[in-house]
N, C-alpha and C positions, 0 to 999 in steps of 0.2 A: 504493500500500500504506500502510495506517495504521501509525503508530508508537505503540507502547504503552510507557509508562514507569511505574516504581514509585518512590515516595518513601516512606521509612520514617523516622519520628522516634521514636527510643528514648529516652524521658524517664526521669526518676528514679522517677516514680509511674505512668506510663501509656505505652502503645505505640500510635502512630498510623500509619496507612498510607493512601496515596492512589494511585489509578491514573489516569493521564492518557492521553488519546488525542490525538495530534498537538500536544502541548504546550499545549492550551487547554481541552479538554473533560474534566471530572471524570466518569470512568466508574463508579468505585466508591470507597468509603472505609470505614475501620473504626477502632474505638478499643477497646483492651483495657486495663482499669484496673489493670494491673501493668506495670512497666517493666523496666529493665535487670537482668540476672541471673536473669530468670524465663523462663517459656515465652511471655510476652506478645508479644515481637516476632514470633516464628514464628507465633503464633496470629493476630496482626493481618494478616500477609501472607496466610496461608491463607484468612482470611475475605474479604479483598478479592478474591482470585482466584476464590473460589467464587461470590461475589455477581455477578461479571462473566462467569462461565462461561469463565474463562481458566486457563491453566497457567503455571508459571514459564518454560517454554520460549517462550511467546508474548510475553514481555517483552523489548523491545529493549535496555533499560538499567535498572538498579536502583541507586538511590543512598540511602545511609543517613546520617542526621544525628542529633544529640542526644547526651545524656550517655553513652549506651551504644552509640554507633554502631560502635565498634571490635569489638563482640561479634558483628557480622554479617559478619565477614571470610569469604569463600567464598560468601556469599549475595549481597552487594551488589557491584556493579562498582567502586564508589568510595565513600569516606566524606568528609563535608564538615562544616565548622563550622556549628553551629546559628545562629550570628550571621548568616552569609551567607544561610542558608536562610530565616530569619525575615524578613530584608530583602526577599528575592525574593518570598516568599509574600504579604507585606503589600502590595508594589507591584502584584502581579497583581490583588489584591482591591480596592485603593484606589490608582489611578495617581497621585493627587496627594499621597500620603503623604510627609512629611518627618521625622516622629518616630514611632518604634514603641516602645511600652511592653509588654514581655512579662513577665507574672508567671506562673511555672510552679510546680511542686510544691516545688522547693527553691532556686530563685534568681529574681532580678529582673534583667532586662536592659533598658536603654534604648538604642535605636539611632538615629543620625542618618542620614537617607537623602537622597541627591541623585541624580536621574535613575535611580532604582531600585537604586542600589548603596549599601552602607554606607560612610560616610566617618568615622564616629566612634562610640564606644559607651562605656557605663559599666555595670558589674555590681555587685550588692551583694557584701559580703564573705561569708565562709562561714557567717554566721549565718542562721537560717531566718526571721528577722523579715520580715514583709511578704509572705511567700510563701503558697502553698496549704497547706503544712505548718503554718504559723502559724495559719491559719484552722481547720484540722482540730483542732488542740489547743484553740483557744478554743471551738469548737463542743462538744467533748467536755466541757470544764469547765462550760459553760453547760447541758449536757444538751439540746441542740437538734440537729436534722439540719443538715448543712452546706448543703443545698439551701434551707433555710428562713431563712438569715441575711439575704438580701436583703429578703424580705417583712417580717421582724421589725424590721429597722433602719428601714424606711420608716414604721413605726408609732411610732417614738420621739417623745416629746414634751418631753424634757428633755436638755439638752446635758451629757454627762458626759465628762470628760477622762481618757483612758488615757495616762498620761505615758510609759510604757515601751514600746518596740517590741521589746525582748529577749523572746523567747518565755518564758523561765523567770520573769523579773520580771513580765511582763504577766499570766502565769497567776496569780501571787500577788496581783496588783492586782485581777484580776477576782474571785478568791475573796473578797478583802476587801470589794469592792463588793457582792457577793451577800450576805455576812454582815451588811452594813449595810441590806439590804432594797432595794437599788437595782433598778429594773426591768431585766430582761434586755434588753428592746428598746433601752433607752438605752445599756446597756453595749455592745451589738453595734454601734450607730451610732458609739460612741466608738472601738471597735476599728477600724472602717472608716476613720475619720478618722486614726487613728494610722498605719495602713498607707499612706494617701494622703500623709501628711506625709513619711514616710520615702521613698516613691517619688518624690515631687515634688523632693526634694533631689537625687536622681540625674538627673532630667530637667533641672534647672537647670544641673547640671555639664556636660551634653552641649550644652545650649542649646535652648530650646523654639522650634520652628518648626512652625506648622500646615501641613498637616493632621496631627492626632495620631490614631494608631490604637492600640488596645489588643488584645493577643493573649494566648494562654495560657488555662488553665482558669479562673483567677480572673476573667477578663474576662466570664465568664458571670454573675458576681455584680454586678448593677448598683448595689448599695449601695456597693461599692468604686469602681466607675466614676464614680458621681455625686460621691462624696467627693473623688475625684481631680480631677474637673471643677471643683469649687469651689476646691480648692487652687491649680489652675493657671489659673483664670479662662479656660477654653478648652473647646470641645466636643471630646469624645473619641468616635471612631467605633469600632464593633465589628461583627463579622460572625458569622453562624451557624457559620462555619467556624473560629472563633477558636482552638479546640483543635487544629485540623488545619493551622495555618499553617506550621509547620516542615516537616511532611510534604509540603505543597503546594509549598513552595520547593524541597524535595529532588527532587520529581517534575519540576519545571520545569528544574532543573539537569540531571536525568537526560535530559530531552529534548535539551538542548544536547549532552550527551555522546553520545547516540544519533546525532545529525546528524554530529558529528565523526567518529564511528566509521564511519558509512556512507561518508563521503568518503575515509577513509584507505585 
């Protein structure tokens, strides 16, 4: 009999869900771009079940992680820290991983991994600097789509320094640069370098050990990935499943839970 497990990652800005078969095959996945405190988590679960032609009763074990994991009491069999789930997911995708950089909607996490388990971590403070939220604000000020930041930064021809990584001060700095007639593409490249500088500081506190893997929504912006590679003088690996990494880890832990449950 196949074992089906669900992993749900309820983030601050998005809800992700993954269904696994026998702890190794991804059957279905979903991403709803609203997170904790909304209908997002429930919609993400319903979408995954519908895509797979399964019901909640077909699931052997469900595990929730992320910022809003406790909101799924009564739906999930267990809740677990996103740090452990991100470590587990990254190790599944990249078995040689030793450093995970996760940039989400509202925080930055750097994890040190040994044999697939987290042994140390650093998180940014409560400031939104260097997060997905920071990029959203900058894109709005620059009047560009968030999806276009990577392409535009690649067209930069002049190195512009954005000295502040505080969202409020950086916004003023960007407005000032625009007023001076600075090319938006150069400003965007400067923003990416500012984020990379801040994240690199967290990485060095944990201790940089290759292979380095980047997860979270911001990992889809290769302008940030490239700027971080330059800062760290190190290759950074990403996966098409970057945004689902926490949900994947949760589904893997759910499989372990299902096996224990079956033995009990």
